[in-house]
C-alpha positions, 0 to 999 in steps of 0.5 A: 500504528505505534511509532516504531521504526517504520521503514520496514514495518510494512512487510513485516507487519504480516508476521505481527498479525499472525501473532495478534490473531492467536491471542484472539481465536483458536481456530486451525491454520497452518504455520505462515512461514518461518523466513530466516535472513543471513543479512544483519538488520540495522534498526529499520529492519523490514523483514516479512511476516508469518514465515522464516525469512530466509530464501531458498533456491527457487525453480527455473520458472520461478526465477525467470519470474523473478527476474521480471522475465516470461516464464512465470511469476515467483510464489511464496513457497519458492521464495520462503521456507516452512511456509504452510498457509499462505501457499500458492500466491506470489511474493507481492501478495504475500508481503501485502498479506503480511502488511495486512497483519501488521496494520490490523493489529497494530503491530510490527515483526519484532513483536512476533519475530525473535530478534526483529529489529536488530542486528540478530534476528533469528527468523527461524524461531517459531514462537507461539504467536506465529503459531497461533497467526497460523490457526487464525488465518485458517480459522478466518478462511473456515469462517468465510467458507461456511457463512459467506460462500468464501467472500471475504467478509471477515478479516482479521480487522474485523475483529481486531481493529488496531488491537492485539486481542478484540474488544469482548464488551461494548463500553457505554461511552462508545454507545452514548459517546461521539461516533467515529465512523469507518467508511466502507470500502464501497461507498453508497451512490448519492441518489440527489443533492450532489454534483455529478461526476462530470461536474466535479471533474470539470470543476478540477480541470478548471481549478488546476489551470484548464484543459489546455495547459493540463494536457500540455504537460506531459512529462514532468520530473520532481526533487525533494525529500521524503520523511518517514512517519515517527522519524525527525530530521531533514528527511532522505533525498527524493526524486519523482519522474512521470510521463503520460499516459500512465508511466512513473518512478518514485525514488527515496534515497534511504541511507540503507538503500533505495526505496523505489515503485516503477511502472513502465506502462506494462510492468511494475516493480517494488523495491524496499531495503533490508526486507527478506525479498528487497526487490519483486515485480508486481502481479495481479491486483497489485498490478492493476493498482500500480498502473491506477497509480501511475495514471494518477500521476496526470490526474485530470486524465483520470476521469476516463480511467474507468467508463463509469464514476459514481458519486458518494455523500459528502464527507469532511476532511480536516474540517473542509467539504469534499466531493467524493467520487468512486469507481472499481473494476475486478481488481481495484477500487479507487476513490478519489476526494475533491475540495468542494470549495476549490475544486482541488483533488485532496485525497485518493485512496486505491484498494488492492486484493491480498489473501486475506483483505484488501490493502489500501494506499492513500495519497493526500495532496496539499501546497499546490503550486502552479507548474507551467500554468498546472496546480501541481502538489509540492506536498503529499503524504503517500501511506500504504500497509508498510509506512508512511512517507511525508514527501516536500517537493522543492522543484518541478521541471515540466517536459523533460525528455525521461530515460526509459530506464527510469520506470523500468526495474530499479537498480539496487545501489549498495 
């Protein structure tokens, strides 16, 4: 990704993609949407994507879903105007789709939307790139339907690979130079030469301090800072709360408002300031991903999350050999990387589904220190399609009493 203002890149990424696709193909697809936002857009604005950013009044059922109450989930066409292609999907999946576009083409909202990233965006404009994106979505859908039975075999990433226009001719340096492999989402199973999944998890449990100490840690809070990719300075105040078995809250106190991810054991919320939809509940695959991520707040218990883990081939991260385990269900694919020598967990990648392809979320753990006898990461990077956050924690509090409201719907702080 380019080093732009990354605070809001994710929600807006989607629209970029739409344009990128335009340069690439010419198939038919309706316009994604034209959104118009009346709020000023500061330097780190995070709009939505191939639509117009102007929310419109939603039906009562959709409004109930938007408030996290029974009665339905708000759909894209209820939240935005001029939705032509990405209809019938929840707002959270729509925003994830925008992020998929952005990441696949390495673009930002300003590449597709007039005035994006300024104080006077014109989301209602319908420039050629937005129209092209619509055609691209339809083209890809038609390819998958005609050739692959509707499975998502072809996506934006298939051709673009981080560029605006797909490459046409293979360079010889690529053929005879060092390969840069891109691992598949579903990793192959290693038939031999690797430890079993039980052995990998057992070694990790011993490395962090043993079962007795780990199981005694049933909740924790932590404070520190988080800085976004491409930014400089000391970062923003950040807070982390977790309660076993699967409640978590991550808060970043940015000056434009709080970034928040919460899961209370059943419901998940996401909040990102300066976006067309600054707060919304997660549904479907994204909700299942949030559930898994909450369980990962106590990773020594994660072995039981899936009934079966498979061991793939060993790989290297930053020059160190890793044991790799993976599991999946209908909605989520989860991959864990453990240091072969120390046994410590170094990386987690999970994939959630969107209407145009899977979106990854990646957490890299480092700087382990003892907290109540359990080795906990004091540094980690949280990377997803909207932004990359570098967290540096300065203190943990083991086994505090945490107000249940911390894990519920976030409070919007002006």
